[in-house]
N, C-alpha and C positions, 0 to 999 in steps of 0.2 A: 889519863887517857881513857882508861877503861871506863872511868866514871862518866866521861863524856860520851863514850860509845854506848855506855849503858843508858845514858839519857837520850841519845839520838836514836836508839833502836826503835822505840815506839813511834818516833816521828817518821821514820822511813816506812814503817808499816802503815801509818796514816796516809802518807803520800801515795802509797800504792793503792790503798782503799779509795782515796779521793779520785784517782784516775778512773777507777771503775765507775764511781758515782757520776763523774763528769760525762762519761760515755752514755750512761743511762739518761742523763738530762738531755743530752743532744738528741738521742732517739725520741724522747718524749716531745721535745720541741719540733722535731721534723714531722712527727705524727700529727701534732696539733696543727702545724702549718698546712700539711696536706689536707687534713680534715676541713680546715678553714677554706682553702681554695675549692675543694669539692662543693662545700655549701654555697660558696659564692657563685660558682658556675651553675649549680642547680637553680639557685634563686634567679640568676640572670636568664637562663634559657628556658626554664619551665614556668616558674611562678610569674615572672614579668610578662612572658609571652602570652600566657592565658589571661592575665589581667588586661593586656592591651586588646585582646579579642573581645573580652567581655565588655570593656569600656566602649569599644567601637560599635558593638551591637546595641548597647544601651543608648549610645548617642544617636544612632540612626533611628532607633525605635522612638526615642523621645521627640525627635524632629517631626515625626508623623502623628503621634498620638500622645497626649499627655499622660495616659495611663500605661506607658511603656509597653506598647504592643509591638511585636517584631515587625520589621519593615517588609513591605511587599517588594519582591525582586521582580521588576518589570522587564518587559522584553528589551527595552532600550538599554538598560544597564547590563543585561546579560550578554547581549550580542555586540555592543559597541564599546571599544576601549576608550578610557578617559583620554581626552586631549590634554596637551600641556596647559592650555588656557583654562580648561575646566578644573584641572588639578590645582592650579595656582589660586583660582578664585573660590575654591570649595570652602576654605576656612572662613572666608568672609561672608559668602552668600549661600552657604549650604542649606540653612533652614528654609530660606525663601525658594531656592531652586528645587528642593525636594518637594515642596508643597505645590509649586506652580507648574513644574514640569516632571511629574512622576511617571508619565507615560508618553511615549513618543507621539507628538501631535498628529502625525500622519497615519497612525494606525487605523485600520478599518473599524467601523463601529462595532461595539462589543456584542450587540444583541443578535447579530447574525453570524459574525465570523468567529468570535471567541478564540482568536488566534494568538493571544498573548502567550509568550514562552512556549515555543514548540520543541525544538531540539534540546535547549539547555535544561528545561524542566523534566524532560524524559529521563535524563541521567540522574535527576534528584528523586528521592523517595519521600513520601508523605511523612515518614518518621523523622527525617533529618531536615526537612524544609518547613518553615512556618510562615504564616501570612497574617496580615493585620485584620483580616475578616474572619479568622478562625473562631473567634469568640461569638460572632454573629451566627455562624453555621452551627455552633454547638447548642445554641438556644433551641434549635429544631428538635434536639434529642431529649429535651426536658418535657416529658409528657404531662407533667403537672402544671405547666405554664400554658394557659390558653393562648398567649401571644407569642409563644416560641416560634421563631422563624417568620414572624409577621410584623415585627417592630418597624415603624417608620420614624425617621428623624427629619424634622422640618427646619430648614435654614431660617434664621431670624433675619430676613432681609431688611435693609433700610427702607422706610416707607415710600421712598421715591419709586420703588419698583412695583408697588401695588396700591396701598391705601391712598397715597397722594393722588393717584389717577382718579379714584372714585370721587375725591373732593372736587375735581375739575371735570365732572361727568358730562357737562355740556360740550366739552371739546373732544369727546371720544369718538364722535362721528360727524362728518361734514353736513349730513342731511337729517340725522336723527338725534333727538334729545335723549341721550341714554340714561339720564337721571332716573326716569321712572322705571327703566328696565333693570337698573342696578339695585332697586329697592327690594325689600323682602329677601335679603340674602342672595340677590341675583335672579330671583324668579320673576320679578316684575309685578305689576298690579294684579289683584285677583280678578278672575272672570266670573261674571254673574251667569247663572244657569237659567236664563230667561226662557229658552226654547226647549229645555229639558234634554239637551244633547250631552251635557257633562254630568258627572256626579256632583253631589252638593258641596263637597270640599276638595281642596287639593288642586284646583285649576287656576292657572295664571297666564297672563299675556306675556310669555317668555320670549325674549329676543333670541333668534337662532345663533347669535354670536356671543352669548353670555356665559359660555362654559368656563371661562377664566375664573370668574368670581364664584360661580356655583360650585365648582370643583374645590376651590380653596376653602370655602365655607364648609363643605362636606368633610374636608380633611381635618378641620378643627374638631369634628365630632368622632373622628376615627378612634376606635377603642384601644389601639395598640401604639399610641404615640410614645416616644421616648426622648429624653434629653441626653442619653448616652449613645453617641453615634457609633461606638464600637460594637454594639449589639444590633444595629439597624440592618434590616434586610434590604432596605433601599432608602434613598435620601430625596426628599421632595423639595423643589425650588419654587416657592410661591410667587413667581414673576408673572404679571399680567401681560404676556407677550402679545396676545391678540389686541387688547386695548391699546397697548403701546403703539403698534404699527398703525392702528386705525386712526390715530391722531395725525399722522404725518404722511399718509400715502399720497395725498393730493396737495400740490403746491409747496412741497418742501424738498430741499436737496438731500443727497444721499448721506451727508454728514449728520443731519438731523435725524434721518430715518434709522441710522445705525447706532446712534449715540447710546441709547439705553442698553442695547445688546452688548456692545463693547464694554460698557461700564459693568454690566452684570458678570461677564466672563472674567474681567479683571478682579472683581470682588470674590468670585467663587474660587478661582485658582490660587488665591492667597490663603484660603481656609485650610486648616489641617484635615478636615473631612474629605476634601478633594484629593489629598495625597494618598488615601487608602487605595483607590482604584483609578485615579486619574479621571474621575467623573463618570466612570462607566456604571456606577451604582446610583447616579443622579437621574431624576426625571422632572419634567415640567409640562404644563398644559397650556395650549393656545386655542382659543375658540374660533379660529379662522382656518381657511384652507392653506395647505402647505406652501402654495405658490406665492403667498404674500411674504414668505420668509426665505425665498430662494432667488435673490437677484444674481444674475449671471456675471455682471461686470460692474465697474464703478462709473459707468456712463450715467449721467443724470437722467437720461430718458428711460433707463431700464426700470422695471417695476419692482416694488417692494424693498425689503432690507435683506441683509445677508446673514441673518442669525443662524440658519441651518447649514451654512457653508463655513462658519467659523470652526477652526480646528477643535476647540474645546467642546463646542456644541455637537460635533460629530461623535464624541464619546458619550454624550448624554442621550437619553430617550425623550423625544418630544411627542406629546399626545395631541393630535389635531383632529378636526372634524373631517378632514380629507387629507390623506397621506399621498406620498409620491410612490408610484410603482417601481421607480428606478433608483431609489435611495433607501439607505438602511437605517437611518437615525430618526424616523418618525413612524407613528402608528395611528391608525384611524380609531376614533371613539365616536359614539353616536352624537348627532345633533340633539339639543334639548327639545323635548316636546312641550305641550301645554300642561301635562299632568305631572304633579309632584306630590304624591301621597305622603302622609305622615306616619301611617301605620300599616301593618300587614293586611288588616281587614279591608282597608280601602282598595288595595290592589286586588285581593281575591274577589271582592264583590264586583269590581270592574271587569275582571276576566269572565266571571259568570254571566254578566250582562252581555258581553260581546258574543258569548256562545249562543245565546238565545235570540239574538236579533234576526229578523227576517230581512233578507237582502234582495231587493227587487231588480237591481242592475247587475248584469253579467260583468261589466267592466266600467271603469271611470278614469278620468284624467283631469287634474287641476294644473293649469299652466298656460304659458303664452308661447307663441311660435318664436323661432329665431330666424327671422327673415334674412338677417345679415350673415348667417352661417349656412353656406350651401350644403354642408355635411350633416346638418341637423335633421333628424327624422320627426321632429315635433309637428311640422306642418302636415305630414301624412297621418300621424296619430290623431290630430285634431279633426282632419277630414273623416277618418273612419268613425270617430265618436259621433260626429254630426250625422253621418249617414246610417247609423245603426239604431235599431229600435231597442236594443238591449244595452246601449252604451250611454254614459252620462258624461257631460263636459262642463267644467267650471272654467270659463275663460278669464284670463288674468291680464288682458292686454289693453282694453279700452274702457274709459270712463271710470265710474265708481265700482271697482272690482270687488266681488265677493271673496276673492282669494285672500284678502286681508282680514276676513272675518273668521276667526277660529271656529266659531259655531257652524258656519256654512261649510267649511272644509271638512270638519269632523262628521257632520251630518251626511255628506255625500259618501265619505269613506265607510261609514257605518252601514250604509244601504247598498254596498257593492261587494261582490264576491272577489273580484280582482281589481287591483289598482295599478295603473300604468306608471312606470317610473323611468322614463328616458333620461339621458344626460341633460343637465341644465347648461349653464355657462362652463361648468367644470364637470367632472365625473359624477359628483354626488348631489343629493338634494335632501333637505330636511323633510320633505314630503314623504319620503320612504318610511321614516320613523313615525310620522303622524298616521300614515295608513296602517302600519302594523299595530300601532296602539289601538286602532279601531277594529282590529281583527280581520283586516282586509289582506288578501294574499298579494304580495308585490310581484309585479312583472318587470324584470330588468332586461335591458337591451345591450348592455355593455358590462363585462365582469368587473370593471373598475368602479362601478356604481355601488357595489356592495361586497361581492364575493372576495375580492383581494384587498378590500379596505378594512372591514370590521371582523377580522378573523378571530379576535378575542371574544366577540359577542354573538356571532352567528355560526351555525353549524357548517362544517366543511362540505357536507352533502347538501348543496343548495336546493336540490329538487325536493327535499322534504318539506320546505316551507315557502318556495317561490317557483316562478316560471321564468325560464330564460329563452328569449327569442333574439337571435343575433340581429344587429342593426341592419345588415345587408338584406335580410329577409323582408324588412319593411321598406328599406330604401329602394330596392328593386321591385317592390310591389309583388313579391312572390307569396306573401302570407296575408291572409285576412285574419285580423285579430278576433273577430266574432267566431269564425270557424275554428281557429286554433284553440281558443279557450273553451269553446263549446264542446270540443272533443273530450275534455277531461271529465271523467265519470263523477257523479255526485258523491260516491264513496271516497274517491281520491280527494275531491274538493274538501270534504269534511275533515279528512285526516290532515291535509295541509293547513286548513284554517285552525285546527286544534294546536298544531305545532307553532303557528304564529302566535296564538294567544298564550301559550306556555312561555314564549320568549319575552313577553311584555315586561316582566320585572327587570330583566337584564338590559333592557333598552331604554329605561327611563331613569331620571335623576330624582331621587326622593327629596323631600323638603330638608334642606341642610340644617334646619333647627331641630330636627328629630332624627330617629333612626329606626329602620325596620328590625324586627327581632329574628325572623327565620329566613326571609327572602333576601337575595343579593341583587342590588340594583346595578346600574351601569358603572357607577363609581367603584363599587366593591369588586366587580369583575375586572376593571382596568387596573386597580391597585394590586390585586392578586396576580395578574398577568405580569406586571412589572417585577414583583417579588420573585415569581418563578423564573423570569428571565435572568435576573441578577444572581439568584441561587445557582442556576445552571451554569452560568459563566464562572462563578467562583469554584465550583466543583471541577469544571473543565481545566481551570488554571492549575489546581492542585494535582489533577491527574495528568497534566501535560498533554492535553488533547484539544483538538478544535471541534466545533460543533458540526461544521460542514466541510466537505472536500471541495477544493478548487473553487472557493467562493468568488462569485462575480457580482459586484454590487448592482450592476444594471439589470440583473435578473432577480432583484430583491423580492418582487411580487410573488415569485415562485416558491420561495423557501417556506413561507407560512402555510402553504398548501401541501407540503410534504407529509406523508404518514410518519408516525413515530418510528424512529430507528433509521429512516432514510437520511443519507448524508450528502447526496449529490442530485442536482436537478438535470433534466434533459429537455428534449423538445416537448412542447405543450400545445394543446389545441387552441389555447388563447394567445399564442405568440403573435398572430396578426393584429390583435387588438392593442398590443403594447409595443409595436415597432415604432420607435420614436421618430416623428416627422422632422425633416430637416428644412430649415428656411434657406433663403438665398445666400446667407453667410455661413451655412453649414452648422448653425446652432440647432440643438435638438430640444431645447426647453422654452424657446420663445413662444410657441403656441400655448404652452401652459401658462406663461405669464400673461398672455393676451386673454386667456380664459379668466384669470383672476381679475384683470382689469374690467372685463365685461361684467363680471359678477357685481362689481361695485357700481358700474353704470346701471345695472338692473336694479340694484338697491336704491340708487338715486331716483330712478323712474318710479319705483314702488312708493317711495315717500312723497312723490309729487302728486300722486293720485288721491 
């Protein structure tokens, strides 16, 4: 027994030790289990959560830009909750919808309102919020890059939107064979200097509605083009909008008139470049007056197409030779003149020649009366020219008119101190730019003929380069043009003429096949103005501010006249000129459409002579 006890003693001790070891193992297992669950919970709530946010951000970024630029938070997404329908369809159609509907289609145009993201962005800081145009803004800071902040991306449109139209140039106008006018990069056939009125080179018989192709060809020579849209200060759409509508204004239904515009918008809104700002960084050019693109209804009898009323087009900027005072998505750029120099020396020598000319006429006028328009003052102006010994008249109404001779027109303007520029069928006239090219001081009778139109190209202080005589002063026969203009001192006339001559480079389109070195032409001025507008908008978005207080689109003409720092418009002395006339149906734009139609009738008459 003892022997057994002796044998069992160690066993008992082992059992007691084993119990202690078992407790240790249990503690170790419990610790490992707790540690495992802690790791599991950490991975679930921290790592996976951050991964989902990163993947979501990258997904949105990739949908807008292939280079994974952070997505623009637009006003619609910040202020409007997702509907059930939108949530359900987002997984299937999200890429398309982000590209085609990145900005609410009914937002006011960006170039005046800049009211994307007001309250939501004010709570965000530039440090925590990023935008897909940040890279483009940062190029401005690179002082070693001469193109920093000036890059332009040009859409590669299908040829049906531009080049195919030129192949069918005979159909671009009902009365004019535009083929000769689209030659020489849009400048038309060269003019011979038989009478010594022109300089020896750079003069062409340019059609006044050829800006579409001239501007597009100038863009091809722009020194800061880029294929990387993420660094672009603005995006150009080379659509020949003026040529397009010119084909179909007469004898075609509204479906035909609208077809290319609708097709263009559909193409653009599907592009990733559109998604960056919903088109607010896009611009295009049309060489006709704005009223050809502002059809009020879908009645077949209404004039023009509805390009400028399309929601997408309201976001873009459209450059036209005459803009609307009451709408915010178009801008006036000069009509083309006959002079398209190829180098700086050609411009400088022409300016010097205009300074030294002797001008025997106090004032002159080239044009025809508007007998069918009782509000026109042209009849009174023609009478005053005829009855004055210091006035010169070039009549354009009967027989073989010299108004169709560039040489005759320029010769008269070069021999005049003042050139009268009343309204034509619409507010503006090409003649205003022909006269200033000749160093002749323009006399305007309506602010819509220049002062509220070409705010990018002409000084705000209009009295430095022109004379303004309100239409009523002529209409009511209160003013004699000879007396009014004769009161201006020779010293003042000399200063005004010098200011006009200094403006010449910014009012002409240079030869698209070459480029000026130091001077800026009309194209350069317009492109820089678009860039400034887009840059200002982008900075306003980042800062969460608007450019103007209480913006009213019907007062659009006033905003460009504001001094720097002003944010709100008030009463203006020109308000009576822009009170919109109402027709019998209460529509306020019908008179503008009628003016556009009359301009085409006038074009028809001109070609018949």
